[in-house]
C-alpha positions as CSV (number, residue, x, y, z in Angstrom):
1,X,143.4,139.1,126.6
2,X,140.3,137.7,125.3
3,X,140.4,133.5,125.1
4,X,140.4,132.8,121.6
5,X,138.1,129.8,122.8
6,X,136.0,131.8,124.9
7,X,131.9,131.5,124.0
8,X,129.2,134.0,124.8
9,X,127.3,130.9,126.8
10,X,128.4,130.4,130.1
11,X,129.9,126.9,130.4
12,X,128.2,124.1,132.8
13,X,131.8,124.4,134.9
14,X,131.4,128.3,134.3
15,X,127.7,128.7,135.5
16,X,126.4,129.9,138.1
17,X,124.4,127.2,140.5
18,X,121.0,129.1,139.1
19,X,121.8,128.9,135.4
20,X,122.6,125.0,135.9
21,X,119.4,124.7,137.3
22,X,117.6,126.2,134.3
23,X,118.9,124.4,132.0
24,X,118.4,121.0,133.4
25,X,114.3,121.9,133.4
26,X,114.9,123.3,129.7
27,X,116.2,119.7,128.8
28,X,113.7,117.9,130.6
29,X,111.1,120.1,128.9
30,X,112.7,119.3,125.4
31,X,112.4,115.6,126.3
32,X,108.6,115.7,127.2
33,X,107.5,117.8,123.7
34,X,109.7,115.2,122.1
35,X,107.5,112.2,123.9
36,X,104.5,114.1,123.2
37,X,105.4,114.5,119.6
38,X,106.3,110.5,119.1
39,X,103.2,109.5,120.9
40,X,101.0,111.4,118.2
41,X,102.7,110.6,115.3
42,X,102.3,106.8,116.1
43,X,98.8,107.3,117.3
44,X,98.1,108.9,113.5
45,X,100.6,106.3,112.1
46,X,98.4,102.9,113.9
47,X,94.8,104.4,112.8
48,X,96.1,105.0,109.2
49,X,97.5,101.7,108.9
50,X,94.2,100.1,110.8
51,X,92.1,101.9,108.8
52,X,93.8,100.5,105.1
53,X,93.6,96.9,106.4
54,X,90.6,97.5,107.6
55,X,89.2,98.4,104.0
56,X,91.6,96.0,102.4
57,X,90.8,92.9,104.2
58,X,87.4,92.0,102.8
59,X,88.8,92.6,99.6
60,X,92.2,90.7,99.8
61,X,89.8,87.6,101.3
62,X,87.9,87.6,98.5
63,X,90.3,87.3,95.9
64,X,91.6,84.2,98.2
65,X,88.2,82.7,98.2
66,X,87.4,82.9,94.8
67,X,84.5,85.5,95.6
68,X,82.6,87.2,97.9
69,X,82.2,86.9,102.0
70,X,79.1,86.0,103.6
71,X,79.1,89.5,105.0
72,X,78.3,91.2,101.9
73,X,76.6,88.2,100.1
74,X,74.4,85.1,100.7
75,X,76.4,81.8,100.0
76,X,72.6,80.5,98.6
77,X,71.1,78.7,97.7
78,X,68.4,80.0,100.2
79,X,65.0,78.6,101.0
80,X,61.3,79.1,101.4
81,X,59.7,81.6,99.2
82,X,58.7,85.1,99.1
83,X,56.7,87.1,96.5
84,X,58.7,90.2,95.1
85,X,57.1,93.0,93.3
86,X,59.5,94.6,90.7
87,X,58.9,97.9,89.6
88,X,58.6,99.7,86.2
89,X,61.9,101.2,85.1
90,X,63.7,100.0,88.3
91,X,67.4,100.4,87.8
92,X,69.6,97.2,88.9
93,X,70.0,99.3,92.6
94,X,66.3,99.6,92.8
95,X,66.1,96.1,92.5
96,X,69.0,95.4,95.1
97,X,66.9,97.6,97.5
98,X,63.9,95.9,97.5
99,X,65.5,92.4,97.4
100,X,67.3,93.1,100.9
101,X,64.1,95.0,102.1
102,X,62.7,91.0,101.3
103,X,65.0,89.1,103.0
104,X,66.4,87.6,99.3
105,X,69.9,89.0,99.2
106,X,72.2,90.2,101.5
107,X,73.3,93.2,100.2
108,X,72.6,95.9,97.6
109,X,75.6,96.2,96.5
110,X,76.3,92.4,95.9
111,X,73.1,92.2,94.1
112,X,74.1,95.8,92.2
113,X,77.9,94.2,91.3
114,X,75.8,90.6,90.2
115,X,73.7,92.9,88.0
116,X,76.1,94.6,86.1
117,X,78.0,91.4,85.6
118,X,75.3,89.3,84.1
119,X,75.0,90.6,79.7
120,X,71.4,89.8,79.9
121,X,70.4,91.5,83.4
122,X,68.6,94.6,81.7
123,X,66.1,92.3,80.6
124,X,64.6,91.5,83.9
125,X,61.2,92.9,83.3
126,X,58.7,94.8,85.4
127,X,56.4,92.0,87.4
128,X,55.9,89.9,90.5
129,X,58.6,87.3,90.9
130,X,58.6,83.9,93.1
131,X,62.4,84.1,95.0
132,X,63.5,82.1,97.8
133,X,65.3,83.9,100.8
134,X,68.9,84.4,101.4
135,X,69.8,84.1,98.0
136,X,73.2,84.8,96.6
137,X,72.7,88.0,94.1
138,X,74.1,85.7,91.3
139,X,71.5,83.6,91.1
140,X,68.9,86.4,91.7
141,X,69.6,88.0,88.9
142,X,69.8,84.5,87.2
143,X,66.2,83.9,89.0
144,X,64.9,87.3,87.8
145,X,65.4,86.6,84.1
146,X,63.6,82.9,84.3
147,X,59.9,83.6,83.0
148,X,59.1,80.4,85.5
149,X,59.9,82.5,88.1
150,X,57.1,85.3,87.3
151,X,53.8,84.9,89.6
152,X,51.3,85.6,87.1
153,X,47.7,85.0,87.2
154,X,47.0,83.2,83.4
155,X,43.5,83.8,82.5
156,X,42.2,82.3,78.9
157,X,38.8,83.3,77.7
158,X,37.8,81.0,74.8
159,X,35.7,82.5,71.6
160,X,32.2,82.8,72.3
161,X,32.6,83.0,76.1
162,X,29.5,85.0,77.5
163,X,29.7,87.3,80.3
164,X,28.5,84.9,83.0
165,X,31.4,82.3,81.5
166,X,34.0,85.5,81.8
167,X,32.9,85.9,85.6
168,X,33.3,82.5,86.8
169,X,36.4,81.9,84.8
170,X,38.2,85.1,86.4
171,X,36.9,83.9,90.2
172,X,37.8,80.5,89.8
173,X,41.0,81.4,88.5
174,X,41.7,84.5,91.0
175,X,40.2,83.0,93.9
176,X,37.8,85.9,93.7
177,X,34.2,85.2,95.3
178,X,32.5,85.9,91.4
179,X,30.0,88.4,93.6
180,X,32.7,90.9,93.6
181,X,33.7,90.1,89.7
182,X,30.1,90.6,89.0
183,X,29.8,94.0,90.8
184,X,33.1,94.6,89.3
185,X,31.6,94.6,85.9
186,X,28.9,97.1,86.9
187,X,31.0,100.1,86.6
188,X,31.5,100.5,83.2
189,X,32.8,103.6,83.1
190,X,36.2,102.4,84.9
191,X,35.8,99.2,82.7
192,X,36.3,101.7,79.5
193,X,33.0,100.6,78.0
194,X,32.1,102.7,75.1
195,X,28.9,104.2,74.7
196,X,28.1,101.9,71.5
197,X,27.3,99.5,74.2
198,X,25.2,100.8,76.0
199,X,26.1,99.2,79.5
200,X,26.0,95.9,78.6
201,X,29.7,94.6,78.3
202,X,28.1,91.4,76.7
203,X,31.0,90.9,74.0
204,X,33.3,93.2,74.8
205,X,35.6,90.7,76.9
206,X,37.9,90.1,74.0
207,X,38.9,86.4,73.6
208,X,42.7,85.6,74.2
209,X,45.4,84.6,77.3
210,X,46.3,87.2,79.8
211,X,48.9,87.7,82.2
212,X,48.1,89.9,85.3
213,X,49.6,90.7,88.5
214,X,48.5,88.7,91.5
215,X,47.6,91.8,93.0
216,X,45.8,93.3,90.2
217,X,41.8,93.2,91.3
218,X,38.8,92.6,89.1
219,X,38.1,96.0,87.6
220,X,41.9,95.9,86.4
221,X,41.4,92.6,85.0
222,X,37.8,93.4,83.2
223,X,39.1,97.0,81.8
224,X,41.9,95.0,80.4
225,X,39.9,92.7,78.3
226,X,37.6,95.5,77.2
227,X,40.4,97.6,76.1
228,X,41.7,94.5,74.1
229,X,38.3,94.1,71.7
230,X,38.3,98.3,71.6
231,X,41.9,97.5,70.4
232,X,41.5,95.0,67.9
233,X,38.3,97.1,66.2
234,X,40.8,99.8,65.8
235,X,42.9,97.8,63.7
236,X,40.3,96.7,61.9
237,X,39.1,99.9,61.3
238,X,35.4,99.2,62.5
239,X,33.7,103.1,62.9
240,X,32.5,103.3,66.3
241,X,28.9,103.1,65.3
242,X,28.7,99.9,63.9
243,X,31.6,98.0,66.7
244,X,27.9,97.1,68.8
245,X,26.4,95.2,65.5
246,X,29.7,93.6,64.0
247,X,30.0,92.0,67.7
248,X,26.4,90.9,68.0
249,X,26.6,89.6,64.6
250,X,30.1,88.1,65.0
251,X,28.3,86.3,68.4
252,X,25.9,84.7,66.1
253,X,28.3,83.4,63.9
254,X,30.8,82.0,65.8
255,X,28.2,80.5,67.9
256,X,26.2,78.9,64.7
257,X,29.3,77.1,63.1
258,X,32.4,75.8,64.4
259,X,34.3,75.6,61.2
260,X,36.5,79.4,60.4
261,X,36.2,78.2,57.1
262,X,32.0,79.0,56.6
263,X,31.8,81.8,58.9
264,X,31.3,84.3,55.7
265,X,29.2,82.4,54.1
266,X,26.8,82.8,57.8
267,X,27.2,86.3,58.3
268,X,26.1,86.3,54.4
269,X,23.0,84.7,55.7
270,X,22.3,86.7,58.6
271,X,22.7,90.2,56.7
272,X,20.4,88.9,53.8
273,X,17.3,88.1,56.7
274,X,18.0,91.1,57.9
275,X,16.7,92.9,55.0
276,X,14.7,90.0,53.7
277,X,11.2,91.5,55.4
278,X,9.0,91.0,52.7
279,X,10.5,87.5,52.1
280,X,10.2,83.7,53.2
281,X,12.2,84.7,56.3
282,X,10.1,88.1,57.2
283,X,13.4,90.0,58.4
284,X,13.8,86.6,61.2
285,X,17.0,85.2,61.7
286,X,15.5,82.2,63.4
287,X,18.9,80.9,65.1
288,X,18.7,78.6,68.1
289,X,21.9,80.6,69.3
290,X,20.6,83.4,70.2
291,X,16.9,81.4,71.6
292,X,19.2,79.3,74.4
293,X,21.5,82.7,75.1
294,X,18.1,84.2,76.0
295,X,17.5,81.8,78.5
296,X,20.6,81.5,80.1
297,X,22.2,78.4,78.1
298,X,25.1,78.3,75.7
299,X,24.6,74.9,73.6
300,X,21.8,72.3,72.7
301,X,18.9,72.7,71.1
302,X,15.4,74.9,72.2
303,X,12.2,73.1,72.1
304,X,9.4,74.2,70.1
305,X,7.9,75.8,72.8
306,X,11.5,78.2,73.5
307,X,11.4,79.3,70.2
308,X,7.5,79.9,70.2
309,X,8.1,82.2,74.0
310,X,7.8,86.2,73.0
311,X,8.5,86.7,75.9
312,X,12.3,85.8,75.5
313,X,14.2,89.4,73.6
314,X,16.8,87.1,72.2
315,X,14.0,84.5,70.7
316,X,14.6,85.3,66.7
317,X,12.2,83.1,65.4
318,X,9.8,85.3,66.9
319,X,11.3,88.5,67.1
320,X,12.6,90.4,63.8
321,X,16.0,91.7,63.2
322,X,19.4,91.7,65.5
323,X,18.8,90.5,69.4
324,X,19.8,93.4,71.9
325,X,23.5,92.4,71.6
326,X,25.7,90.2,71.0
327,X,25.6,86.6,72.9
328,X,28.9,85.7,73.8
329,X,32.7,87.2,73.1
330,X,33.5,86.6,69.0
331,X,37.4,86.4,68.4
332,X,39.4,88.4,65.7
333,X,38.3,85.4,63.2
334,X,35.2,85.9,62.9
335,X,35.1,89.6,63.1
336,X,37.2,90.1,59.7
337,X,34.7,87.4,58.3
338,X,31.8,89.6,58.8
339,X,33.6,92.5,57.7
340,X,33.8,90.9,54.4
341,X,31.6,88.6,54.2
342,X,31.3,86.8,50.5
343,X,28.6,87.9,48.3
344,X,25.7,85.5,47.6
345,X,21.7,85.2,47.9
346,X,21.6,82.6,50.6
347,X,19.1,82.5,52.9
348,X,19.7,79.3,55.2
349,X,22.2,76.7,56.0
350,X,22.4,73.6,57.4
351,X,25.3,71.5,59.1
352,X,24.4,68.1,57.8
353,X,27.5,66.3,59.0
354,X,28.0,67.4,63.1
355,X,31.2,65.1,63.4
356,X,32.8,67.2,60.8
357,X,31.2,70.2,61.0
358,X,30.5,70.7,56.7
359,X,27.8,73.1,56.5
360,X,25.6,73.3,53.5
361,X,23.8,76.6,51.9
362,X,20.4,77.4,50.3
363,X,18.9,80.0,48.8
364,X,14.9,79.0,49.2
365,X,13.1,77.3,51.5
366,X,12.7,74.1,49.6
367,X,16.4,73.8,48.9
368,X,16.8,73.9,53.2
369,X,14.1,71.6,53.2
370,X,16.7,68.7,51.6
371,X,19.4,69.9,53.2
372,X,17.8,69.1,56.6
373,X,16.3,66.0,54.8
374,X,19.8,65.1,54.6
375,X,21.0,65.7,58.0
376,X,18.2,63.6,59.6
377,X,19.8,60.9,57.2
378,X,23.2,61.5,59.0
379,X,21.4,61.2,62.4
380,X,19.6,58.2,61.4
381,X,23.4,56.6,60.8
382,X,24.8,58.2,63.7
383,X,22.8,58.2,66.4
384,X,25.2,59.0,69.2
385,X,26.7,62.2,67.3
386,X,23.3,63.7,66.3
387,X,22.5,66.6,68.9
388,X,21.8,70.0,66.5
389,X,20.3,71.7,63.0
390,X,21.4,74.8,62.7
391,X,19.0,76.8,59.9
């Protein structure tokens, strides 16, 4: 009869010696497999834990210290100086890449974070900035928002400046040899000089204060000044065929009187003299300022001999009509006065008080002589101030 507790597998006591050996080998292999699995699980677990720690440590440290660590941002305030060019349309990340390359900030990420956290960062303008090396990202953003850090070249062209005065001003401010500036001016096509100028830029360099990048060359600077004049004439609706004449008259007016209240009347004197071909002036402007310009001067009184020199094309005592072109760069106010000169029959004007600039106008030579006598009396009383008679 079968034993109710029997099993199909032999027990250790009933197994044969070979069966017992096989069983022991199987148990050893099972133990090895368990050890391998355990080792693999532990290895993966350690790797995961290490990765998490590596990722979280800087952030935990940042929470504890209250700011980014030295590995991602410089502590500031920085040292030395470096000029950085921010191009037009640059994003915060673009700026960060530029600043990292120039050694201003430690990482792009630090700058991007600081950029995003500053509500005014979007107001940063393209241009060249003077910054420090190894700045904190927050400070770098603030520095780019500060106009004082713009590394601009500022050039002011006063009203009435001649071309040679403009070239000298550019050379002085930028450190460019004046010969290079003059050579740049010869390429009138690159300057955008209108055909009406007939190749002569005199009068087309608009008086204004300009801001340029340190990298801008003389051609770029001069082209901006010409473009400003074209823009002004466009705004005033001056026909292209009349622009050279308007600039010429305006440049003379600006040199002849120094008070805007007289601009329009002096312009009317010029118009009247141009029309007076058969009258007292015989169509001659007889302006000291044009004679002086033709001699390469910008102030003073021409001598009687200078007013008789016919070789000077700008000598309006000898040559009827307008001179060959402008004698300087007129400002917007005087151009407007020339375009809207008041009605009147004046052929003469004289500044009778050189301290105040008081100027009187006359229709006849006799009236003009009386005004000249008035000026002479004033000069006798103020010899230290008397120097110019304008007619």
